[in-house]
TORLO-755922 format. One record per residue (C-alpha): residue number from 1; residue in three letters; z, x, y. Coordinates in pm, 1 decimal, always signed. Layout:
 num residu        Z        X        Y
 NUM    Ala        Z        X        Y
...
This chain:
 num residu        Z        X        Y
   1    Met +14343.8  +5999.6 +14542.6
   2    Lys +14033.8  +6207.4 +14472.9
   3    Val +13912.8  +6188.8 +14111.6
   4    Ala +13674.5  +6430.4 +13941.1
   5    Tyr +13486.0  +6254.8 +13660.9
   6    Ile +13353.8  +6487.7 +13390.9
   7    Ser +13076.2  +6315.7 +13198.8
   8    Thr +12707.2  +6278.1 +13139.1
   9    Cys +12547.4  +6103.1 +13433.2
  10    Gln +12250.7  +5880.6 +13509.1
  11    Pro +11951.3  +5912.1 +13522.9
  12    Arg +12027.5  +6074.3 +13184.7
  13    Glu +11967.5  +5791.8 +12936.6
  14    Cys +12300.0  +5790.1 +12760.2
  15    Gly +12565.8  +5529.8 +12689.8
  16    Leu +12836.3  +5764.5 +12816.5
  17    Ala +12655.5  +5800.0 +13150.0
  18    Thr +12633.2  +5421.7 +13186.5
  19    Phe +13001.6  +5383.0 +13098.5
  20    Asn +13106.6  +5648.0 +13351.4
  21    Lys +12899.8  +5490.3 +13630.6
  22    Asn +13051.8  +5147.8 +13565.8
  23    Leu +13401.2  +5293.9 +13541.6
  24    Ile +13373.3  +5464.1 +13882.0
  25    Gln +13241.9  +5146.9 +14044.1
  26    Ala +13523.4  +4943.2 +13888.0
  27    Ile +13797.5  +5185.1 +13996.9
  28    Glu +13681.9  +5236.7 +14357.4
  29    Pro +13799.3  +4895.5 +14492.3
  30    His +14150.8  +4983.0 +14377.4
  31    Met +14136.9  +5337.6 +14518.5
  32    Pro +13936.8  +5306.0 +14841.6
  33    Met +13808.6  +5612.4 +15028.4
  34    Ser +13899.7  +5836.9 +14736.9
  35    Asp +13594.2  +6062.1 +14791.0
  36    Ser +13565.4  +6107.6 +14414.8
  37    Phe +13280.2  +6296.3 +14253.2
  38    Ile +13114.3  +6371.2 +13919.5
  39    Val +13081.8  +6693.4 +13723.8
  40    Ala +12772.5  +6620.7 +13515.5
  41    Leu +12679.9  +6755.2 +13171.3
  42    Asn +12319.7  +6860.7 +13113.3
  43    Asp +12178.3  +6903.8 +12763.1
  44    Ser +11956.2  +7198.4 +12855.4
  45    Asp +11975.8  +7523.5 +13051.0
  46    Asp +11800.8  +7363.7 +13347.3
  47    Lys +12043.2  +7251.0 +13618.7
  48    Arg +11758.5  +7051.3 +13773.8
  49    Gln +11687.2  +6865.9 +13450.1
  50    Tyr +11797.7  +6533.9 +13604.8
  51    Gln +11761.4  +6405.5 +13960.3
  52    Tyr +12124.9  +6320.1 +14030.3
  53    Asp +12245.1  +6138.1 +14339.9
  54    His +12500.2  +6267.0 +14591.3
  55    Thr +12799.4  +6175.8 +14372.7
  56    Val +12727.2  +6470.9 +14142.0
  57    Lys +12883.0  +6779.5 +14299.7
  58    Tyr +12859.1  +7020.4 +14007.1
  59    Val +12642.3  +7053.4 +13695.4
  60    Ile +12748.5  +7208.5 +13364.0
  61    Arg +12480.9  +7333.7 +13128.7
  62    Gln +12606.3  +7226.0 +12788.8
  63    Glu +12587.5  +7561.0 +12609.7
  64    Arg +12678.2  +7790.2 +12901.6
  65    Ile +13049.8  +7862.6 +12865.9
  66    Ala +13063.9  +8026.8 +13209.9
  67    Asp +12972.4  +7691.5 +13365.7
  68    Tyr +13292.0  +7538.7 +13229.1
  69    Leu +13507.9  +7800.8 +13400.8
  70    Ser +13311.3  +7763.7 +13723.2
  71    Ala +13346.7  +7384.9 +13708.5
  72    Ala +13724.1  +7414.3 +13671.8
  73    Ala +13740.1  +7648.9 +13970.9
  74    Phe +13527.3  +7405.8 +14174.0
  75    Ile +13760.0  +7117.7 +14088.6
  76    Asn +14073.6  +7321.6 +14162.7
  77    Arg +13962.6  +7409.8 +14516.7
  78    Asn +13833.5  +7066.8 +14618.8
  79    Gly +14150.0  +6864.3 +14662.7
  80    Val +14124.9  +6672.5 +14336.2
  81    Gly +14431.1  +6475.7 +14232.9
  82    Ile +14325.0  +6396.9 +13875.6
  83    Cys +14031.7  +6454.6 +13638.5
  84    Cys +13888.6  +6188.4 +13409.4
  85    Ile +13706.0  +6336.4 +13109.4
  86    Gln +13469.1  +6133.5 +12892.7
  87    His +13492.9  +6292.5 +12547.2
  88    Glu +13228.7  +6250.3 +12280.9
  89    Phe +13137.2  +6504.5 +12014.5
  90    Gly +12801.6  +6664.3 +12090.4
  91    Val +12821.8  +6621.0 +12467.3
  92    Phe +13013.1  +6942.9 +12535.1
  93    Gly +12904.3  +7285.4 +12416.6
  94    Gly +13026.7  +7497.9 +12129.3
  95    Arg +13118.1  +7387.0 +11782.1
  96    Ser +13287.5  +7046.6 +11797.5
  97    Ser +13285.7  +7063.2 +12181.7
  98    Lys +13520.0  +7363.2 +12190.9
  99    Tyr +13382.9  +7480.6 +12529.6
 100    Leu +13562.5  +7189.2 +12690.5
 101    Leu +13890.7  +7365.9 +12611.4
 102    Thr +13781.5  +7648.8 +12841.7
 103    Leu +13761.8  +7399.5 +13127.4
 104    Thr +14084.2  +7211.1 +13059.5
 105    Lys +14282.9  +7532.8 +13016.9
 106    Ala +14166.8  +7651.9 +13360.5
 107    Leu +14240.3  +7321.4 +13539.6
 108    Lys +14531.6  +7318.6 +13781.2
 109    Val +14532.3  +6940.6 +13815.9
 110    Pro +14627.3  +6676.2 +13556.3
 111    Tyr +14356.9  +6515.2 +13346.2
 112    Thr +14312.9  +6189.3 +13159.7
 113    Ile +14083.3  +6207.2 +12860.9
 114    Ile +13894.8  +5909.1 +12720.8
 115    Phe +13822.6  +5953.6 +12349.5
 116    His +13505.0  +5758.3 +12268.8
 117    Thr +13523.2  +5877.4 +11907.2
 118    Val +13832.6  +5927.1 +11690.6
 119    Leu +13760.7  +6051.2 +11340.4
 120    Lys +13967.1  +5944.3 +11041.2
 121    Ser +13890.1  +6264.1 +10847.3
 122    Pro +13829.0  +6542.6 +11100.8
 123    Asp +13756.5  +6895.4 +10984.2
 124    Thr +13992.2  +7174.9 +11087.4
 125    Met +13802.3  +7257.0 +11405.0
 126    Gln +13774.0  +6893.6 +11514.5
 127    Met +14143.8  +6837.4 +11449.6
 128    Thr +14245.5  +7145.7 +11645.6
 129    Ile +14026.6  +7061.4 +11943.0
 130    Met +14134.9  +6696.5 +11958.8
 131    Lys +14503.8  +6788.9 +11937.4
 132    Thr +14467.0  +7061.8 +12198.9
 133    Leu +14290.4  +6826.3 +12438.3
 134    Ala +14552.2  +6559.2 +12376.3
 135    Tyr +14842.8  +6802.2 +12422.2
 136    Gly +14710.8  +6917.3 +12759.2
 137    Ala +14627.7  +6568.7 +12884.9
 138    Ser +14860.5  +6370.1 +13106.9
 139    Ser +14730.4  +6054.3 +12943.9
 140    Ile +14484.6  +5953.0 +12672.0
 141    Val +14268.7  +5641.3 +12669.6
 142    Val +14108.5  +5480.1 +12365.5
 143    Met +13938.3  +5142.6 +12338.6
 144    Ser +14076.3  +4990.4 +12018.5
 145    Glu +14406.7  +4952.3 +11839.1
 146    Lys +14258.5  +5132.1 +11538.3
 147    Ala +14205.2  +5438.9 +11755.8
 148    Val +14567.9  +5423.1 +11868.6
 149    Gln +14680.2  +5413.4 +11507.0
 150    Leu +14462.0  +5711.0 +11409.4
 151    Leu +14580.7  +5923.9 +11700.1
 152    Arg +14938.8  +5847.8 +11606.4
 153    Asp +14919.0  +5881.1 +11227.8
 154    Ile +14643.6  +6140.3 +11171.0
 155    Tyr +14665.7  +6355.8 +11484.7
 156    His +15042.2  +6306.4 +11542.2
 157    Ile +15001.2  +6241.9 +11914.0
 158    Leu +15292.7  +6087.9 +12100.3
 159    Pro +15235.2  +5711.7 +12137.7
 160    Ser +15376.6  +5727.8 +12490.6
 161    Lys +15071.8  +5930.7 +12595.4
 162    Ile +14817.6  +5682.7 +12456.7
 163    Lys +14681.7  +5384.7 +12647.3
 164    Cys +14448.6  +5127.6 +12490.4
 165    Ile +14202.1  +4990.9 +12746.0
 166    Pro +13906.1  +4793.4 +12606.6
 167    His +13544.8  +4890.2 +12673.7
 168    Gly +13439.9  +4723.7 +12997.1
 169    Val +13143.7  +4489.0 +13034.8
 170    Pro +12952.7  +4373.5 +13345.1
 171    Asp +13055.9  +4065.6 +13536.9
 172    Phe +12791.7  +3855.4 +13362.1
 173    Glu +12678.3  +3529.8 +13515.1
 174    Ile +12583.4  +3232.3 +13299.0
 175    Leu +12202.3  +3230.4 +13273.3
 176    Asp +11961.4  +2952.0 +13185.5
 177    Leu +11878.5  +3003.5 +12816.9
 178    Gln +11536.7  +2836.4 +12813.2
 179    Ala +11430.9  +3004.4 +13138.2
 180    Lys +11516.7  +3348.1 +13000.9
 181    Lys +11341.6  +3277.8 +12669.7
 182    His +11030.6  +3182.5 +12861.7
 183    Ala +11053.8  +3484.9 +13092.0
 184    Leu +11081.8  +3717.7 +12791.1
 185    Asp +10783.5  +3549.9 +12621.4
 186    Phe +10957.8  +3409.1 +12315.1
 187    Pro +11034.6  +3047.4 +12411.9
 188    Phe +10959.1  +2888.3 +12075.3
 189    Arg +11087.8  +3148.1 +11828.2
 190    Lys +11421.5  +3207.8 +11664.3
 191    Thr +11520.6  +3556.8 +11775.0
 192    Leu +11745.1  +3824.9 +11629.9
 193    Leu +11831.4  +4123.2 +11850.3
 194    Thr +11971.2  +4474.6 +11817.5
 195    Phe +11982.0  +4713.1 +12111.8
 196    Gly +12088.6  +5071.0 +12176.3
 197    Leu +11964.2  +5421.0 +12104.3
 198    Ile +11794.3  +5426.8 +11763.6
 199    Ser +11917.1  +5657.0 +11488.6
 200    Pro +11942.2  +5632.7 +11106.8
 201    Asn +12313.7  +5546.1 +11106.6
 202    Lys +12236.0  +5217.5 +11286.2
 203    Gly +12127.2  +5053.8 +10957.1
 204    Leu +11830.8  +4869.4 +11108.8
 205    Glu +11654.1  +4868.1 +10773.4
 206    Thr +11922.9  +4626.8 +10648.1
 207    Val +11803.3  +4359.2 +10889.2
 208    Ile +11437.3  +4422.0 +10804.5
 209    Arg +11512.9  +4378.5 +10433.4
 210    Ala +11680.3  +4046.1 +10514.5
 211    Leu +11377.3  +3912.8 +10703.5
 212    Pro +11174.9  +3786.0 +10402.0
 213    Thr +11460.3  +3558.2 +10292.2
 214    Ile +11530.5  +3445.6 +10648.7
 215    Arg +11160.1  +3373.2 +10697.3
 216    Glu +11161.6  +3130.9 +10403.0
 217    Gln +11379.4  +2891.6 +10603.3
 218    His +11276.8  +3000.2 +10951.8
 219    Pro +10910.7  +3105.6 +10952.1
 220    Asp +10918.4  +3161.7 +11330.0
 221    Ile +11191.0  +3428.3 +11307.7
 222    Gln +11151.9  +3740.7 +11520.8
 223    Tyr +11364.4  +4056.5 +11509.6
 224    Ile +11367.4  +4261.6 +11828.7
 225    Ile +11485.7  +4623.7 +11825.4
 226    Leu +11546.3  +4712.5 +12188.3
 227    Gly +11596.3  +5079.1 +12268.3
 228    Lys +11458.2  +5429.9 +12258.3
 229    Thr +11506.6  +5677.1 +11976.5
 230    His +11821.6  +5885.1 +12032.4
 231    Pro +11709.4  +6200.7 +12219.8
 232    Gly +11892.5  +6428.3 +11974.5
 233    Ile +11716.5  +6263.5 +11679.6
 234    Lys +11380.0  +6266.4 +11854.8
 235    Lys +11410.4  +6635.9 +11940.4
 236    Val +11455.9  +6729.7 +11573.2
 237    Phe +11275.8  +6455.9 +11378.7
 238    Gly +11045.1  +6293.3 +11630.6
 239    Glu +10986.4  +5920.3 +11572.4
 240    Gly +11017.1  +5947.0 +11193.5
 241    Tyr +11295.6  +5689.5 +11161.7
 242    Arg +11119.4  +5430.8 +11377.5
 243    Glu +10798.1  +5484.2 +11181.1
 244    Ser +10986.0  +5440.3 +10852.4
 245    Leu +11115.0  +5103.6 +10975.9
 246    Gln +10762.8  +4995.1 +11067.1
 247    Tyr +10640.4  +5099.9 +10723.3
 248    Leu +10923.4  +4909.3 +10553.8
 249    Ala +10838.2  +4593.9 +10748.4
 250    Lys +10472.1  +4626.7 +10650.1
 251    Thr +10564.5  +4681.3 +10284.3
 252    Leu +10777.5  +4365.0 +10287.7
 253    Gly +10508.7  +4166.6 +10466.2
 254    Val +10719.2  +4098.7 +10775.1
 255    Glu +10557.4  +4335.4 +11025.7
 256    Arg +10458.7  +4040.3 +11245.4
 257    His +10824.5  +3937.3 +11264.2
 258    Leu +10939.1  +4278.1 +11394.1
 259    Leu +10908.3  +4384.4 +11757.8
 260    Phe +11005.6  +4726.1 +11894.4
 261    Ile +11071.5  +4756.9 +12267.3
 262    Ser +11112.0  +5127.2 +12334.0
 263    Ala +11294.2  +5121.0 +12666.2
 264    Phe +11630.5  +5205.8 +12819.7
 265    Val +11670.7  +4876.0 +13002.9
 266    Ser +11881.2  +4788.3 +13305.1
 267    Glu +12199.7  +4587.4 +13259.0
 268    Glu +12029.1  +4291.2 +13424.3
 269    Asp +11746.4  +4297.4 +13170.8
 270    Leu +11988.7  +4353.5 +12886.8
 271    His +12184.9  +4046.6 +12994.0
 272    Ala +11859.6  +3847.6 +12981.6
 273    Tyr +11789.0  +3960.2 +12624.2
 274    Leu +12146.4  +3886.3 +12513.0
 275    Thr +12122.3  +3539.4 +12664.8
 276    Ala +11780.7  +3464.6 +12516.3
 277    Cys +11847.3  +3581.9 +12160.0
 278    Asp +11983.0  +3342.2 +11900.6
 279    Ile +12183.9  +3605.3 +11711.7
 280    Tyr +12280.8  +3961.0 +11801.5
 281    Ile +12321.1  +4196.9 +11504.1
 282    Thr +12495.5  +4534.4 +11468.6
 283    Pro +12415.4  +4649.4 +11111.1
 284    Tyr +12580.6  +4992.6 +11139.7
 285    Leu +12636.2  +5181.3 +10814.3
 286    Asn +12954.2  +5371.0 +10900.2
 287    Glu +13297.0  +5208.3 +10894.7
 288    Glu +13432.7  +5480.4 +11124.5
 289    Gln +13281.0  +5337.9 +11442.3
 290    Ile +13581.7  +5325.5 +11670.3
 291    Thr +13398.1  +5198.5 +11979.2
 292    Ser +13068.7  +5018.9 +12031.1
 293    Gly +12960.1  +4956.7 +12386.6
 294    Thr +12664.5  +4750.4 +12268.9
 295    Leu +12894.7  +4519.3 +12073.3
 296    Ser +13125.5  +4483.1 +12373.4
 297    Tyr +12828.4  +4389.4 +12591.0
 298    Ala +12715.6  +4126.1 +12342.9
 299    Ile +13060.8  +3968.9 +12330.7
 300    Gly +13089.5  +3986.9 +12709.2
 301    Ala +12759.5  +3803.2 +12747.0
 302    Gly +12872.6  +3529.8 +12508.5
 303    Ala +12619.1  +3609.9 +12238.0
 304    Val +12646.7  +3504.0 +11873.7
 305    Val +12728.6  +3828.2 +11692.1
 306    Val +12681.6  +3915.9 +11324.8
 307    Ser +12796.7  +4262.4 +11225.8
 308    Thr +12898.5  +4496.6 +10948.7
 309    Pro +13278.0  +4545.8 +10934.1
 310    Tyr +13312.9  +4876.1 +11116.4
 311    Trp +13645.5  +4923.1 +11292.1
 312    His +13555.3  +4802.3 +11638.4
 313    Ala +13367.5  +4499.3 +11504.5
 314    Cys +13667.5  +4394.2 +11295.8
 315    Glu +13880.1  +4386.2 +11610.4
 316    Leu +13632.0  +4224.2 +11849.0
 317    Leu +13503.8  +3956.4 +11611.0
 318    Lys +13834.7  +3825.6 +11481.2
 319    Glu +13957.1  +3476.2 +11574.0
 320    Asn +13614.3  +3323.1 +11507.2
 321    Arg +13425.6  +3529.5 +11766.9
 322    Gly +13150.7  +3632.0 +11522.0
 323    Arg +13058.5  +3687.9 +11157.5
 324    Leu +13086.2  +3994.7 +10933.1
 325    Phe +12872.1  +4104.4 +10639.0
 326    Gly +12899.5  +4397.1 +10399.3
 327    Phe +12752.9  +4739.3 +10470.5
 328    Asp +12386.2  +4755.2 +10365.7
 329    Asp +12415.1  +4402.0 +10219.5
 330    Tyr +12091.9  +4243.2 +10337.3
 331    Leu +12131.0  +3944.4 +10102.6
 332    Gln +12464.2  +3847.1 +10253.7
 333    Leu +12318.8  +3898.7 +10599.8
 334    Ser +12027.8  +3664.7 +10525.5
 335    Val +12266.5  +3393.3 +10403.8
 336    Ile +12483.1  +3419.8 +10718.1
 337    Val +12183.5  +3417.6 +10952.5
 338    Asn +12020.9  +3118.4 +10781.1
 339    Asn +12346.3  +2925.2 +10781.2
 340    Leu +12398.0  +2987.3 +11152.4
 341    Leu +12041.5  +2899.8 +11248.7
 342    Asn +12077.5  +2577.4 +11049.7
 343    Arg +12401.7  +2487.1 +11230.0
 344    Pro +12355.0  +2476.9 +11610.0
 345    Ala +12706.0  +2338.7 +11660.4
 346    Glu +12858.7  +2641.6 +11488.8
 347    Ile +12650.8  +2871.6 +11706.8
 348    Glu +12786.1  +2701.9 +12018.8
 349    Val +13145.9  +2749.1 +11901.6
 350    Leu +13090.7  +3120.6 +11842.7
 351    Lys +12923.4  +3159.4 +12180.2
 352    Gln +13209.5  +2990.0 +12358.9
 353    Asn +13474.2  +3191.7 +12177.5
 354    Ala +13294.5  +3517.8 +12253.1
 355    Tyr +13239.9  +3430.6 +12618.2
 356    Val +13602.1  +3332.8 +12680.1
 357    Tyr +13730.4  +3653.7 +12521.4
 358    Gly +13467.7  +3855.0 +12709.0
 359    Leu +13620.2  +3746.3 +13039.5
 360    Ser +13909.8  +3983.6 +12966.6
 361    Leu +13663.5  +4272.1 +12928.4
 362    Arg +13497.9  +4241.1 +13268.9
 363    Trp +13481.8  +4568.9 +13459.7
 364    Pro +13688.5  +4451.3 +13759.8
 365    Lys +13984.8  +4390.8 +13526.5
 366    Ile +13927.3  +4711.7 +13329.0
 367    Gly +13888.8  +4916.5 +13648.4
 368    Lys +14223.5  +4791.9 +13774.3
 369    Gln +14392.9  +4913.7 +13454.8
 370    Tyr +14240.9  +5260.6 +13494.7
 371    Ala +14339.0  +5276.5 +13863.2
 372    Gln +14697.2  +5186.9 +13774.6
 373    Leu +14698.1  +5454.1 +13505.2
 374    Phe +14563.6  +5723.2 +13740.0
 375    Lys +14819.8  +5635.9 +14006.8
 376    Ala +15101.4  +5650.3 +13750.7
 377    Val +14982.5  +5992.3 +13629.8
 378    Leu +14970.5  +6126.7 +13984.1
 379    Thr +15315.8  +5990.3 +14065.3
 380    Glu +15462.0  +6138.0 +13749.0
 381    Thr +15294.7  +6472.8 +13814.3
 382    Lys +15430.3  +6493.1 +14169.4
 383    Thr +15778.9  +6406.5 +14048.8
 384    Arg +15762.1  +6672.2 +13778.7
 385    Val +15636.6  +6937.2 +14021.3
 386    Ile +15915.4  +6866.0 +14269.8
 387    Ala +16175.9  +6878.0 +13994.5
 388    Ser +16040.7  +7203.6 +13854.0
 389    Lys +16038.8  +7381.0 +14191.8
 390    Ser +16401.6  +7348.8 +14263.5
 391    Ile +16719.3  +7220.0 +14109.5
 392    Val +17007.4  +7212.3 +14352.8
 393    Thr +17338.3  +7308.9 +14195.4
 394    Glu +17675.2  +7375.0 +14346.1
 395    Ala +17767.2  +7743.0 +14341.7
 396    Pro +18105.7  +7821.9 +14177.8
 397    Thr +18275.3  +7977.4 +14478.5
 398    Ser +18592.0  +7881.4 +14668.1
 399    Thr +18515.7  +8088.2 +14978.0
 400    Asn +18200.4  +7903.4 +15075.7
 401    Pro +18194.3  +7549.1 +14928.7
 402    Ser +17871.6  +7462.9 +15106.5
 403    Ser +17671.6  +7741.5 +14940.0
 404    Phe +17414.8  +7660.6 +14673.9
 405    Ser +17158.9  +7832.8 +14456.9
 406    Leu +16796.3  +7754.5 +14373.6
 407    Arg +16682.7  +7809.8 +14019.6
 408    Pro +16354.9  +7723.5 +13851.1
 409    Ser +16371.3  +7466.0 +13570.7
């Protein structure tokens, strides 16, 4: 089976691109010699904006609607059995990604769409586009039970079309904690970590406000913010948010306890940071976070996680796999962090619980689920096509009992 993956693509520094790369690698062992390829999304009018490898066979310029039609035609004539579309608002052109509808309408092959965001209160345009994409899809994938519930109750999508497959994580090995701490140059400090593209909705100021109280009990505390500013934010506002965080830390007298590492790190390096940190924190401000790849990675690596109660965190951290604190509640956060740092045995329990659950999220297992889904879609599509081409019925005649008629369904 040849699959066309429609997504952002590395070297573009984007979580969606990383997810798509890992997904392809995880599916390939279950669909060998599939000769699959990527249709990549660029965020400018320059098709040479990124130096893609040979797996990218076509490039769509985000705001060029003609590229979407051309991409569909390219897919249709290249022996593709199924398309896999990574959907995230802002990746595709037009208001609320409406240009994607131009592509899906022109496709002559079935498509599976992966919704990375499902809004609880969509506007009219967002609702229409999501429902249209869902109606045309052969199958829909989301990564949490909350997303399943929203698609069913808010968007009125048939449950039979929806498949919940968790966000995959790398096949992490168990690393030596002290060796990694030493390699990352913080062997003797208590370390808090947040990673991912930086934007104001991440709530990083909540952790900074908690640092003075945490420092009272743990004067060696260090908070590492690992990641670049989101390119969309940087294009419009520059580094204003990062600078505001630095100013806040200076105002509170904790600037020496805050370390920015502005880099889009490899998964190997990320694993090292997740292993070396004492506590991983996701202080997001918005409850309507249906999927968090960074949170999945932290759980998969067996990190101790403290998070605000957005939807995905509530699911991943249940059954004593982490701790939750209120949105923007830096006082509650400081109490939880101090309590954990004062109780090494509790930290070990959380680590073990997270690691064991994370085994079910490893990409080899997730890839197998996607491969099974794609094969089922293709089988169902072939069956439907055969049935629609001809229905054999006995003709009502006594002179020629062997005659029959063909009629379209």
